[in-house]
C-alpha angles and dihedrals in degrees: 000000000000118000137201115230116200115199095200141086091212112127089200094057091048091049091054095048092049089062090067104026131049106261090226089061094054122090120190113210116173109204122215100249130153107210096174097086091054091044094049094045092051103040090111089059095049098092096048100030109026091139091054091050094048089050093051090050092052092046088051091054091049093048090049089049093051092046095049100040141044104228129202113277089235107047146126111223123198129185125174140177128192127205132180122213135190132156091003088302127121116220116206129176112310117241097195138032089244091056092046092050089051092052092048091049089051091051095046114118093354144095123251137174127245112199124187121192119209128202112186129182130182117198113192137144093354093305130108127208121186137184133183118198141148138211128208128206127183115219126190124206126207120226112296118207122202091258091058092047094049090048093052093047090052089056090065090225101121100061105083097037132088108246092020098267142085119219093201093052136044089315087077087082091070100051119096097170145007130197112195139003114000093199089055088066088052087057105263122073097213099187092047090048096054093042087058094045092049091058093043094048091056090070096039111110101205115086090201091053093047092052089049097048091050112040090187098049 
């Protein structure tokens, strides 16, 4: 039976995928992958090529997963990485409350970009197909005062999220507008993912694999 392998520890990505695939057919494997050397070496490119960077990060996670694990012969493998950019700066996951507060002040009353890179691989019938892609969404924050920032820091929500906020959680209170895919900001551009899968499935020989890849087919 085909399986979906998710190369991510993100509970939000898993939650989204479980809407379309049976949870018992999903395996989460988090590869050992140090993204910081690539991020540090390409910071200068972030403003002009954030999609390329996000795609490289996702591809790196996928490559690490394949190197470190033996995967099912019939499988759909998905790796993703999300970055937030503003003022030619890349905002990762804050490690301290001070860093989270600085990020939130920077985003306050302004528009920033959220970019998620996707690395997708289909393994079926001895063949392997792979795609790398990225999706960009513009998010606008309203004005945040210090009381709002302190309240949000106390919630504990900012610390495992790029840009120090979660659109699907309490961070929704900060957002005045969004241009693009909402789910991309959560960490998985669902429409982009299935657009890629539809094209990839068209050349996948196994009927069983095609029906697994595309739940609506």
